[in-house]
ZAMAR-653877 format. One record per residue (C-alpha): residue in three letters; z, y, x. Coordinates in steps of 0.1 Angstrom, whole numbers, padded with zeros to 4 digits, always signed. Example, Ala and Ser with C-alpha at 12.3 -4.5 7.8 and 13.67 -1.06 7.14 Angstrom:
ALA+0078-0045+0123;SER+0071-0011+0137;
END
This chain:
MET+0000+0000+0000;LYS+0009+0024+0028;GLN-0024+0017+0045;THR-0043+0024+0012;ILE-0024+0057+0008;SER-0032+0066+0045;ILE-0069+0059+0040;LEU-0070+0080+0008;LEU-0052+0109+0025;VAL-0077+0108+0054;MET-0106+0109+0029;PHE-0090+0138+0010;LEU-0084+0158+0042;ALA-0119+0151+0054;ALA-0133+0163+0021;ASN-0113+0195+0023;VAL-0124+0202+0058;THR-0160+0196+0048;ALA-0156+0220+0019;GLN-0142+0246+0042;GLN-0171+0242+0066;MET-0198+0243+0040;LYS-0220+0274+0041;ILE-0219+0282+0004;ILE-0233+0315-0008;SER-0226+0329-0043;ASP-0257+0347-0055;SER-0274+0359-0086;LEU-0307+0372-0099;TYR-0320+0388-0131;SER-0344+0367-0151;ASP-0371+0385-0172;ASN-0379+0352-0188;LEU-0343+0346-0200;LYS-0334+0383-0203;GLU-0301+0378-0184;MET-0284+0375-0150;ARG-0282+0340-0137;GLN-0255+0329-0113;ILE-0264+0304-0085;GLU-0247+0289-0055;VAL-0267+0282-0023;GLU-0253+0257+0002;LEU-0270+0258+0037;PRO-0271+0228+0060;ASP-0247+0223+0088;ASP-0274+0227+0114;TYR-0287+0260+0099;ASP-0294+0286+0126;PRO-0311+0318+0116;ALA-0328+0322+0149;SER-0344+0287+0148;GLY-0370+0295+0121;LYS-0365+0260+0107;LYS-0370+0256+0069;TYR-0355+0229+0047;GLU-0363+0210+0016;VAL-0344+0222-0014;ILE-0324+0202-0040;TYR-0321+0222-0073;VAL-0290+0212-0093;THR-0284+0220-0130;ASP-0249+0223-0145;GLY-0238+0239-0113;GLU-0202+0245-0126;TRP-0194+0208-0120;ASN-0224+0192-0103;ASN-0225+0215-0072;ASP-0196+0198-0055;ILE-0209+0163-0064;VAL-0244+0169-0051;ALA-0234+0189-0021;HIS-0208+0165-0008;MET-0229+0134-0016;GLN-0259+0149+0001;ARG-0239+0155+0032;PHE-0225+0120+0032;VAL-0259+0104+0026;GLN-0274+0127+0053;ILE-0256+0107+0079;GLN-0283+0080+0078;PHE-0305+0082+0048;VAL-0319+0117+0042;PRO-0327+0149+0062;PRO-0306+0181+0059;CYS-0314+0200+0028;ILE-0305+0233+0010;VAL-0286+0227-0023;VAL-0292+0254-0050;SER-0269+0250-0080;MET-0276+0268-0113;LYS-0246+0276-0135;ASN-0254+0267-0171;MET-0239+0299-0186;GLY-0228+0279-0217;VAL-0263+0277-0231;ARG-0273+0242-0221;ASP-0286+0235-0257;ARG-0309+0265-0253;ASP-0322+0261-0218;PHE-0327+0224-0216;THR-0342+0215-0250;PRO-0379+0213-0256;SER-0378+0221-0294;ARG-0358+0239-0320;LEU-0336+0218-0343;GLN-0325+0228-0377;GLY-0290+0241-0375;ASN-0293+0251-0339;SER-0311+0284-0338;ARG-0309+0289-0301;SER-0323+0255-0291;GLY-0358+0250-0278;GLY-0358+0272-0247;ALA-0370+0247-0222;ASP-0403+0265-0217;LYS-0385+0298-0208;PHE-0361+0280-0184;LEU-0390+0262-0167;ALA-0407+0296-0163;PHE-0375+0310-0149;MET-0373+0283-0123;LYS-0410+0283-0114;THR-0418+0321-0114;GLU-0384+0336-0105;LEU-0358+0313-0090;MET-0379+0293-0066;PRO-0398+0324-0053;TYR-0365+0341-0048;ILE-0349+0312-0029;GLU-0380+0307-0008;LYS-0381+0344+0002;LYS-0344+0349+0009;TYR-0334+0316+0024;PRO-0349+0291+0049;ALA-0364+0271+0020;ARG-0396+0252+0020;ALA-0420+0256-0010;ASP-0427+0218-0012;ASN-0409+0186-0016;ARG-0384+0201-0040;VAL-0358+0178-0057;TYR-0345+0182-0092;VAL-0310+0169-0103;GLY-0300+0168-0140;SER-0278+0149-0164;SER-0279+0144-0202;LEU-0296+0174-0217;ALA-0305+0186-0182;GLY-0319+0151-0177;LEU-0340+0156-0208;PHE-0352+0189-0192;GLY-0361+0170-0160;ILE-0385+0148-0180;TYR-0399+0180-0197;ALA-0405+0196-0163;PHE-0422+0165-0150;LEU-0445+0164-0180;HIS-0453+0201-0181;ALA-0453+0211-0144;PRO-0456+0178-0126;MET-0463+0194-0092;LEU-0433+0216-0093;PHE-0409+0190-0080;GLU-0416+0161-0056;SER-0386+0142-0069;TYR-0363+0139-0099;LEU-0328+0125-0101;ILE-0321+0121-0138;SER-0288+0107-0151;ASP-0285+0094-0187;PRO-0311+0117-0201;ALA-0308+0126-0238;MET-0342+0112-0247;TRP-0331+0109-0284;TRP-0336+0147-0288;ASP-0357+0156-0319;ASN-0364+0120-0328;GLY-0376+0111-0294;LEU-0401+0140-0290;LEU-0404+0136-0252;LEU-0407+0099-0254;LYS-0439+0103-0275;GLU-0451+0130-0250;THR-0444+0108-0220;GLY-0464+0080-0235;GLU-0493+0104-0241;LYS-0493+0120-0207;LEU-0481+0094-0182;ALA-0513+0074-0178;GLY-0533+0105-0169;MET-0511+0114-0139;SER-0529+0094-0113;GLN-0531+0124-0090;VAL-0494+0131-0092;HIS-0473+0118-0063;ALA-0438+0122-0075;SER-0406+0102-0072;LEU-0384+0096-0103;TYR-0350+0079-0102;ILE-0337+0076-0138;THR-0304+0060-0148;GLY-0287+0049-0180;ARG-0256+0031-0192;GLU-0261-0006-0196;GLY-0260-0019-0231;ALA-0263-0001-0264;ALA-0261+0033-0247;MET-0294+0027-0229;ARG-0310+0022-0263;ASP-0291+0050-0281;MET-0300+0076-0254;GLY-0336+0065-0254;VAL-0336+0054-0218;SER-0346+0018-0226;GLN-0377+0032-0244;LEU-0384+0055-0215;ASP-0383+0025-0191;SER-0407+0006-0213;ILE-0432+0035-0214;PHE-0431+0038-0176;ARG-0436+0000-0172;GLY-0466+0001-0193;LYS-0483+0034-0183;ALA-0470+0048-0150;PRO-0498+0052-0124;ALA-0495+0036-0090;SER-0491+0071-0075;LEU-0456+0074-0089;HIS-0425+0061-0070;TRP-0402+0054-0099;LYS-0372+0033-0110;VAL-0351+0031-0141;THR-0316+0017-0133;PRO-0290+0006-0158;TYR-0254+0010-0146;ALA-0226-0012-0159;GLY-0191+0000-0166;GLU-0198+0037-0162;THR-0193+0066-0186;HIS-0218+0094-0194;ASN-0202+0116-0167;SER-0191+0091-0141;MET-0226+0078-0135;ILE-0237+0112-0122;PHE-0220+0102-0089;LYS-0239+0069-0085;THR-0272+0085-0097;VAL-0270+0112-0070;PHE-0260+0087-0042;ASP-0286+0061-0051;GLY-0312+0087-0061;LEU-0311+0105-0028;LYS-0316+0072-0010;PHE-0345+0063-0033;THR-0361+0097-0029;TRP-0363+0094+0009;ALA-0366+0056+0009;GLY-0376+0045+0044;TYR-0362+0076+0061;THR-0347+0070+0095;THR-0340+0090+0126;ASP-0345+0058+0147;GLN-0380+0055+0162;PRO-0395+0021+0157;ARG-0394+0002+0190;TYR-0406-0032+0201;HIS-0405-0053+0232;PRO-0425-0060+0252;MET-0441-0026+0251;THR-0472-0036+0271;GLY-0485-0064+0292;ILE-0511-0092+0298;VAL-0517-0119+0272;LEU-0539-0150+0271;LYS-0568-0152+0248;ASP-0560-0185+0233;LYS-0522-0184+0234;SER-0499-0165+0210;PHE-0471-0145+0225;PRO-0437-0132+0212;LEU-0430-0097+0202;TYR-0393-0088+0196;ILE-0385-0062+0171;TRP-0351-0052+0156;PRO-0357-0031+0125;ASP-0326-0016+0109;GLU-0317-0025+0074;ARG-0329+0008+0059;SER-0363+0009+0076;ASP-0397-0002+0062;TRP-0418-0011+0092;HIS-0454-0024+0090;TYR-0479-0033+0117;THR-0516-0038+0125;THR-0534-0053+0155;ASP-0568-0038+0151;GLY-0562-0002+0160;THR-0559+0011+0124;VAL-0528+0029+0111;PRO-0505+0006+0091;THR-0500+0011+0054;ALA-0475-0003+0029;ALA-0500-0031+0023;SER-0500-0041+0060;PRO-0478-0070+0072;ARG-0441-0060+0071;ILE-0419-0064+0102;THR-0387-0083+0097;GLY-0380-0095+0132;LYS-0397-0115+0159;LEU-0435-0118+0156;ASP-0459-0143+0172;LEU-0492-0125+0179;THR-0525-0134+0194;ILE-0548-0109+0213;PRO-0538-0075+0198;VAL-0558-0051+0218;GLN-0541-0023+0199;PHE-0507-0030+0184;THR-0495-0003+0159;ILE-0462+0001+0141;LYS-0455+0026+0113;SER-0421+0032+0098;ILE-0431+0041+0062;CYS-0411+0066+0042;VAL-0417+0077+0006;ARG-0419+0112+0021;ASP-0448+0105+0045;GLU-0440+0134+0068;TYR-0409+0113+0079;SER-0430+0083+0086;ASP-0434+0075+0123;THR-0463+0058+0141;ILE-0463+0044+0176;ARG-0490+0024+0195;GLY-0490+0000+0223;SER-0518-0017+0242;PHE-0520-0052+0255;LYS-0546-0065+0279;VAL-0562-0099+0275;GLY-0562-0116+0309;THR-0553-0147+0328;THR-0522-0162+0343;LEU-0511-0143+0374;LYS-0515-0165+0405;SER-0483-0173+0425;GLU-0479-0180+0461;PRO-0457-0205+0480;LEU-0421-0195+0485;PRO-0418-0181+0521;LYS-0400-0205+0544;GLN-0364-0198+0554;LEU-0361-0171+0527;LYS-0328-0173+0509;SER-0322-0161+0473;GLY-0294-0137+0464;GLY-0310-0106+0451;LEU-0335-0078+0458;ASP-0333-0052+0485;THR-0319-0020+0470;LEU-0331+0012+0485;PRO-0330+0048+0471;GLY-0353+0047+0441;LEU-0367+0012+0450;LEU-0359-0024+0444;LYS-0379-0047+0466;GLY-0383-0084+0472;GLY-0396-0113+0452;ILE-0389-0136+0423;ARG-0392-0174+0419;ILE-0407-0189+0388;ASP-0398-0224+0379;THR-0418-0229+0346;ASP-0453-0219+0336;GLY-0456-0196+0306;TYR-0450-0161+0292;TYR-0422-0140+0308;VAL-0409-0108+0292;PHE-0392-0084+0316;PHE-0368-0056+0305;ILE-0360-0027+0329;ASP-0328-0011+0315;THR-0335+0026+0320;GLU-0347+0056+0300;ASP-0362+0072+0331;SER-0397+0067+0344;VAL-0403+0033+0361;LYS-0431+0015+0379;ILE-0432-0022+0384;SER-0455-0041+0407;LEU-0457-0079+0405;GLY-0477-0102+0427;ASN-0494-0099+0461;ALA-0522-0076+0472;MET-0549-0100+0461;SER-0534-0107+0426;ASN-0512-0078+0415;VAL-0503-0061+0382;THR-0486-0028+0377;PHE-0467-0016+0346;ASP-0450+0017+0338;LYS-0431+0007+0307;GLN-0395-0004+0303;SER-0406-0038+0291;PHE-0437-0059+0296;ILE-0450-0094+0292;VAL-0470-0114+0317;PRO-0481-0151+0319;LEU-0468-0166+0352;GLN-0470-0200+0369;LYS-0445-0219+0389;GLY-0442-0203+0424;TYR-0432-0171+0441;TYR-0442-0135+0433;PRO-0435-0103+0453;LEU-0417-0078+0432;LYS-0413-0040+0436;ILE-0396-0016+0411;SER-0397+0021+0417;TYR-0372+0041+0396;LYS-0353+0074+0392;GLY-0316+0078+0390;ALA-0293+0048+0393;ALA-0307+0013+0400;PRO-0316-0003+0367;ARG-0305-0036+0354;ILE-0333-0062+0349;GLU-0333-0088+0321;TRP-0359-0113+0311;ILE-0369-0139+0284;THR-0383-0171+0298;PRO-0403-0199+0282;ALA-0372-0220+0283;SER-0350-0196+0265;PRO-0356-0173+0234;ASP-0327-0151+0244;SER-0327-0123+0269;GLY-0304-0123+0299;PRO-0300-0108+0334;LEU-0322-0121+0361;PRO-0300-0146+0380;ALA-0296-0138+0417;ALA-0307-0174+0424;VAL-0343-0166+0416;LEU-0344-0132+0434;TYR-0352-0128+0471;PRO-0350-0099+0495;HIS-0381-0084+0511;HIS-0393-0104+0540;
END
């Protein structure tokens, strides 16, 4: 119990410190569309530097009175691994949610039906204001809304589909006006093949999914959504109309930037010589949130290309290309490596009276030779981030590499070895035909220069 209390206390203190560090600006602007002043809060990212000139994607949050802290804190938490830094703009609802977020006027509610004006306010006043005053990008905007504000999110998607790149919509009130927007969604969705948007929509599992109209919305998307849309309708069990906002924001941010990672895709060996008629191993360690695909013909991989999940066995890839694919393509990353089709490198007899024990170590140079006991592919790893140059074989049969890892087919015998490097002497590891695991080169197979 004491441990649980301690953990909760640490989390509470961390949240308060984060809140104190947040760069939150209270602001306002007058709207000609709404004929009133509108209150907003703008939260700038931690790495914001006015001198850098960097601009950020913007998350626009409705019901800012209570949703601002939810979205701002959640975005900062998810930003650790799953999303880039963003500006969060929260719009306070002014007590007129039923006016601003509803697409039609209902009998008995004379102020309802103002969604068109609120959309005009966002499009022609709020967004230009934010993009002029703050380091905000004019693309890849994200919309966050719940209940009636979720209904408005669907309205905005249908009436200005290019305004937002992504929508995070929690328990939308699709029942409004006898399902008015459900009908409109069915009519417009199939014609949106040129719209590349992301929609993450949630509802409460069970009767509430049906009563709110979320089940019907899901059926419409399943039947008519074009392939250009990245969408998902998720039912949450055991949540209330309000509590599910937290899960929607957390899961929705990850869905919006699915595939985002700050880790560059890497593989080993990075280069080398391969045999025309013999496959060779390629070792790749993708993290659990990455979506990596590859090609071996020089073309750029797509989501339809083979997916990387670990070790690959390849044959003659003149050009090997990896792409980490993100829903936001600007965060996708492509790297290329070349392998040369060749023959097994010829060995020479082990020099007489030469004793193993290690390479000669000179400033910036490891020099000597290596004994190979089994024919086959060998993968070498030079543990350094600095530039390196490796020469293997004698003057008549020699290969040179300038990457931290390479593959080469070797035969039983002895090979001169020279490694030029910068900084501290690097550690050398290998994978042999006899073992699938990497390990340090044993001193017993290394010889000093003779």
